[in-house]
N, C-alpha and C positions, 0 to 999 in steps of 0.2 A: 234522822233529824226531822224529816218532814212530818212523821207521825207525832213526834214530841211537840212540834209547833202546832199541829192541828189540835192536839189534846189541850194545850195551854189556851188556845183561842176559845175552844168550846167550853172548857171549865171556867176560865176567867170570865168569859162573857156571861155564863149562867150565874156566877157569883155576883157580878156587878148588877145584873137585873134583880136578883133576889135582895141585895142590899138596898137598892133603890126602893123596893117595896117596903122594906122595914122602916126606912126613914119616912116614907110617905104615910104609913100607918101611925107612926109615933107622933107625927105632926097633926094628924087629923083626930086621933083618938087619945083622950087623956090617959096618962099612965095608971091612975087609980082604977079606971074602968078596965084596962087591960089586965091588971093584977087580980081583979075580981074573978076573971075567967081561968086563972092558972090551974086550979084543981080539976075543973071539968075538961078543959082543953088538954091537960096532961093525960087524962084517961083516954080520950079519943085518939090523940096522936100516938099513944103507945100501941093501941089496937091497930090503927092504920099503918103504923111503922112496921109491925110484924107482918101484916098482909102484904105490904109493898115489898118488904125484904124477901119474902117467899117468892114473889113474882120476879124480882130481880135475879134471884138464885136460879129459878126455872129458866129464865132467858139465857143466862150465862152457860148453864149446863147444855141447853139446846144448841147454841152456836158452837160450843166447844166440841160436842159430840159430832156435829156436822163437819167441823174442821178436821177432827181426827179421822173420821170416815173418809173424807176426801184425800187425806194424806195416805191412808192405807191403800186406797184404790190406785193412786198414782204409783205407789211402790209395787203393787201387784202387776200393773201394766208393764212396768219396766222389767220385772222379773220374768214375765211371760215372753217379752222380746228376747231376753237373753236365752231362755230355754229353747225357743224356736230356733235361734241361731245355732245352738249347740246340737240340737236333735237333728238338724239338717245334715250334720256330718255323717250320719249313718246311712244316708241315701246315696246310691251310686248315680253317676251321670251328671249332666249339667244342672239338674234340678237343685243340687246342693248349693252351687254358686248363686243361682237365681234367687233362692229363698234367702240366703245369707245377705246378699247385696240389697234385696228389698227390705229386709229387717233393719239393716243399718240405716238405709234411707228413711224408713218410717220413723225411727227414733230421732233422726236429725230434723225431719220436717216438724214433728211434734214439738221438739225442744225450741227450735228457732222461729217457727212460723205460728203454730197453733197456740203455744203457751201464752204469748203476749195477747193474742186475740181473746183468750178466755176471760181476760179482765173486763171485756165488753160483752161477755156471754155470746161470743161468736166462735164457730168451729171452722176448721180449715178443710175445704174440699180437696186440696192436694193430699192431705193426710189420709182421707178416705180412699183416694185413688191408690196411694202407696200401700195401704193395707190390702186393697184388692190385688195389687201386684204380688203380695206374699201368698195370697190364697190361690192365684191362678196356676202356678207350677205345681202346687200341692194337689189340686183337683186333677191335673193332667197326668200325674205320676201314677204308675201301676206297680205295686210291690212285686218283686220276683222271687222272694224267699221268705221263710218265717221270720228271720231277723228284721227284714225291711217291713214286714207286716206289723210287727210289734212297734217299731219306731214310727211308722206311718200313723198308727192308731194314737200313739202318744202325741205326735205332732198335731193331729186334728184336735185333740183335746186342748192342747196349749193354744192353738189358734182360736178355738171357741172362747177360752178364758181371756185371751187378749182382746178379742172383739167385744166381749161383755164388759171388760174393764174399761175399754175406751168409751163405750156408751155411758157407763156409770160415772166416769170422770166428767164427761160433758154435761150430764145431768147435775152433778154436784156443783159444777161451775155456775149453774143457773139457780141453785137453791138459795133462797133468802128468807130472813125472818118475815113472816106475814105482816102486812101493813096494820092489821088489826092489833097485833101484839105490840107493834111500835106505838100505836096510838094509846094503848093502855099503859105502856111503860112511861111515855112522856106525860100523859094525863095524870097518872098516879103520882109521878114525881112533882108535878105542879101542885096537886092537891095537898100532898104532905108538906111541901114548903109553905103553902098558904096557911096551913094550920099553925105553923110556928109564929105567925103574926098575931095570934090570939094571946100569946104569952107576954106578960109585962115584967120587965127586969129593970130595976132602978139604974143600973149601970148600962148605958146605951152601947158603949164599946164592947162590953161582954156579950150583949145580945147580938151585935153585929158579927162578932168573932164566932159565936156558936152557930149562927145562921150560915156563915161562910163555910165553916167546916162541914156542916150538914149537906149543904148544896154541893160542895166539892166532892164529897164521898159518893153522892148519887151520880154526879157527872162522870167520875172515874169509871164507875160500873157501866153506865150507858155508853161511854166512849169505847170501853173494852168490847161490848157487844157489837157496836158498829164496826170496830176495827177488824174483827174476825168473822163478821157476818158473811163476807165473800172470801172463800178460802184461796182463790187464785188471783186476788187483786189487792193492791195496797202494800204497805211496808211489811205488815204481818200477813204473809201469804206463803203458800206452798210453792217451792221452786222445783224445777226438774232435776234435782240432784240425783235421784235414783236412776234416771235415764243417762245422765252424765257418767255415773259410775259404771253402768252396763257397757256403754260405748268405750270407756277407758279400758275395761277388761278385754273387750273384743279386740281393740287396737293393740293391746299388749300381746295377746295371743297371736294375732296375725304378724306382728313385727318379729315375734320369736320364731316364726316360720312353722308353727304347729297349730292344729285345730283340735 
């Protein structure tokens, strides 16, 4: 609901400003003078519209790819937590319980503490410490047979993947569309709208309606870019659903009394 309200305010505000410009130009410039420019203005706005359309498509693809990459990274991290938990079953001694307890704690800290912080591009120090508490018993463990050696090697690989996925998630939470691109998007939109003022249409309501639809279409795309620019903030954001699913499966296994 909040996202819809923001979209309406942004788009309606842009349309109102654009219509004010249309009325201002029609009062200052005679209609006959405007109509004389229709042929030339039509050619220029067609070229400008194509260029700006390509730029908008580039921006949408850019933010969508960043959003999808961030989602994949979050899912990969959750999968690695689950794999670490299950691989620990193959190790003898208290190290198994230590690793599994730390893995569960790490998932909970990331879900409940770090995830909300990422909206402000902040990471959680307790999450780093909890990750270290998974590494600690692994480093101290010494395999005693070929089976444990194989499991230990796989566990090290999963922990490397988990640590890398965490770093990549934190980096993805800070990735934004560069300010230069935003400047070009907004500036290009303003220029294309200004070009519509060179057209002269006898029916003023028709011109206002066409201008409104044109500005609204640009506004929708720009709002979409802004809404998914930050993958971990806002109503359109990535949620820790993958971690929730992993924890649910672990709790189901433990409640069943088997690992």
